[in-house]
N, C-alpha and C positions, 0 to 999 in steps of 0.2 A: 849574352842577349838578355834584356830585362824580362822579368817574369811576366809582366803584362803583355809584352809583345809575343812571347812564346805561347801564352795562353790564347791570344788572338789568332795566331797562326794555326794552332792545333784545332781551334774551333772552325776556322775556315776550311781546313782539310777535312774535318768530320762532316761539315755541311755539304761539301762537294761530293764526297764519297757517298753519302746518304742520298743525295739528289740523283746521282747517276744510277744508283741501284733502284730507286723508286720509279724512275722514268724508263729504265732499261736502256738509256742512251749513254754509252760509255764515253762519248766525245762531248757530252754536255759541258758547257762552261757557264759560270754564274757571274753576273755583274750587278752592282748595287742598283736596286730599284728605288728604294726610299728607306728612311728611318723615321721612327716617331720619337716623341719626347721621352719615352721610357727606354727599356733595354731591348725591345724587339727590333729586328731589322728585316728587310725584305730584299730578295735577290731574284733577278730575272734570269731564267734559264734559256740559253740558246743552244740549238743543236738537237733538241728533242722533236718527236713527231708532232707535238702541239705546244704552243706557248705555255709556259708555266711560271709560277712564282713560288719561291721557297720562303716561308716565314720561319725565321730563326728566333726562338725564344729561349735563351739560356736558362735551364731549369733552376739554377741557383739564384736567378734574378727575376724571372718573369714566367711563372707557371702557365703553360698553355691550356690547361684544363678549363679554367673559367671562360676562355674564349670559345672553346668547343661547346661547352654547356650552353652558353647564351646563344651561340649560333644555332643549335638545335631548337632552342626555344623560339627564336625568331623565324626560323624556317617553318616550324609547325604552324606559325601564325600567318604564313604567306608572305613574309618579308623577303625581299631579294637580298641574299647574302652570298659571299664567295663560295664556290663549290670546292669541296675538299677532295683531292684526288688520292692522297696517301698521307699517312701520319705516323709519327713515332713520338708518343707523348713523353716517354721517359727521357729521350734525347732532346726534346723541345723543337722538333722539326715538323712542319706541315708543308705538303705540296698542294698548291692552290691553282685554280684557273687564273689565267692572266687576263685581267680586265682592261689592260692598256696602260698608258702612261699619263693620262689626263684625268684629274678629278674635277668635280664641280668648281673648285677654286680656280682651275685653269680655264674653264670654258664659259663661266657665267659672265654676261655683260648686260648692258642696259636693255638690249633688244630681246634677249632670250630669257631674261630672269623670270618673267611671269610664268612662262611655260615650264621651265626647269624646276622652279620652286613649287609649282603646283604638283609636279610629279613627285618631288621630294615629300610634300605633305601627304600624298597618297601612301607612300611607304611609312611615314610617321604614324598615320592613323591606324594602319595595320599593326604597327608595333604597340601603340598605346591601347589597342583593343585586347591584346594578349593579357590574360590573367596573370598577376604576379605569383610565382611559386611561393609557398609558405616560408621556405627557407632563404628566399632572396633577401640580401641586405636591404635595410630600409634607409631612406634619406631622412634620418632621424635628427633629433636635436644635437646629439654628440657629433655627428658627421657635419652638419651645417655649421656648427660652431668651430670645429676643427678647420674647415675650409676658410671661414672668415678670418681666423687668426693668422692665416698665411699672409694676409695683407699687412697687419701691423708687425709681424715677426720678420718677414722676408723683405717686404718693400719699404715700409717705414723704417724699421730698425736696421736691417742689414744693408739695404741698397742706399737709402737716404741718410742713414746715420742719425735718425731722429730718436730722441729719448722723450717719450710722452710724459708730461706731468700728470698729476692726479685728475685734474679737470679734463684734460684731453682723453685720458684713458676711460674716464667715466662716460664721456661723450660716445666713444666707440662702443663701449659696453651697452649703453642705452640703445643705440641704433642697431647693433647686432641682435639684441633681444627682440626688437620690433621686427627685424627681418626674419628671424627664426620663427617667431610666432606666426607671421604671415605665411611663411612657407608651410608650416605644419597645419595650417587651417585650410590649405588648398585640397581639392579632390586629388586622390592618389591613383596613379597609373604606373605602368612600366616606363622607366626613364632611361634613355640611352646614356645621357650625361655629356656627350660630345656630338650631338646631331648637327653637324655643321658642314659646309661645303667641302672642306678638305677630306671628310670621311664619307663622301658620296661619290660613286663612280658611275658615269654614264653607261647605260646598258639597255638593250632593246626591251627587256622586261623589268627595268629598274626605275630609278637608279639603284645600284647595289650599295648596301650599307656596310661600312667598315668600323673597326675599332670600338666594338660594342661590349667588350669583356667586363667593363665596370658598371654595367646596368644595375639599377636599384629600383625599389618601389618608392615613388616620391611625387612631388608636385606636378600637376598636369601642365602648367604653363612653362616648365623648365625647358623642354626640348624645342618648342616653337621659338622661344627667345634666342636659343643657341643658333637656330637656323637663320633667323632674320637679322640678328646682331652678332655677326661673325667675328672671330678673333683676328681675321686677316683681310676682311673685305667689308666695307661700310656702304650703306645705302641712305638716301635722304629719309628723314623721319616720316614724311608723308607717305612714302612708298612702304615703309615698314608698317605704318598704321593700316594701310590698305591690306597688306598680306596677313596681318594679325586678324583683321576682320574676316577675311576669306577663310583663314584657318578655323576661326570660331564657328562660322556657319557650317563648314564641312564636319567639324567635330560634333556639333549638335546633330547633324543628319546621320552621322555614324553611330549615334547612341552613346557617345562618351559623356561622362559626368561633368560637362563643362558648365560653369555658372553663367548667369546672364552677362551680356556683353560688357557693361561697365565694370562689373566685378572682375571679369576675366582680364580686362585691360589693366586694372590695378594689380592683379596677381602677376601678370607678365612683367609689369614695370618693377615690382618689388623683388621678384625672384631674379630679374635681370640685374638689379643692384647687387644682390648676393653673389651672382656669378661674376660680375665685372670685378668686384673686389677680390674674389678668389683667384681669378685668372691673373690679375696684376701681381698677386703674391706668388703664384706659380711661376710666372715668367721671371720674376726676380730670383726665385729659387733655382730655376733652370740656369740662370746666369752664374750665380755665386756658388752654388753647390755642384752643379753638373757641367760647368764650363761651356754653356750654350748661350752666349750673350746676344745672339741675333733676335731672340724673342723680345728683348726689351724695346726694340724699335716699334713694336705694336702696342706698347703700353699707353701712349697718348690716345689711341683709338678708344680705349676703355674709359679714360677720363672724359672724353667727348660724350660717350654714352651716358656716363654719370651726370654730366652737366646738363644733358637734355632732359633727364628724368627727375633729378632731385628737386628742382624748383616746383614741381607739380604737387608735392606732398609736404605739408608743414611738419609732419612727424619725422621727416628725413632732413629737415633744415639744419640740425646740429652737424650732420656729416658734411653737408655742403659748406658750412662755415669753417669746419676744421680743414677741409681741403683748400679752401681759399686762403686761410690765415697761415697754415703751417706747411701743408704738403706742396702747394704750388711754389712758394719761395724756395723750399729745399730742392725741388726738382730743377728750378732755374739755376740754383747755385752750383749744381754738378753738370749742367748741360755743356 
């Protein structure tokens, strides 16, 4: 038996044994509920007195303590987060309430989007109002730059096989510098970093917020743009504009340090460009490093986001030109 298979089987046995002990249901069975882009996996328990989810975070790959820490922070600020029923931090197992099988990504449509996203903004405003702990990582220059470099390393280099000449590299460096400076100039709040429909679960007192363990202190406009310009679901620009304006008004009313409307819209556009480039790079890395090619099918969505925003700003014109001259032809060549 290959070592990898044996390790997987041993983990499955440990997971089931722990879940049965934690629930007191010796007949409990686990079936895959979902997996995320990292190493965590989620398992639905059947046969217990109440529906449960087991989060499995292998300790050598994904420490569960950051998730627990940020959960307590969000809970203290009134954010709806999953209830923890039992935990074994050393083994990397958590027993959670079962919030069902459908996330916002499954239920959002043209008719209910206004109401559901308004509810999501309600949770987001609670999150953003929480004071950042002094030791919380910052969305600083180093992190912003590291994320941007995923685009040229994994998408341009690894996926498209592009070798940038000095002029093209200088173009990227210039645009990255401008994006980083704009991000650092924004008002700073607690940032989820993936506040998007797939990480929101319908709940009577929610929506419940998931996948928050990578929270940082950073740009105010980051999470709103995550919500309205999703990785897996797109909306007409006019509707996104309306939602951003509604968020802006509610953020002002909540006392958040939101700038005047025109500046906020610029902040949202620019941090959106940073995120779009980062996610394109991450999706390429998920394909080539982690063997998860399905994410590449959503890369065109992010180029559409870029093409909608870049023409608005002369400072970002060099990136638009690079995409048109070099990136688009390379993408067409491997299509």
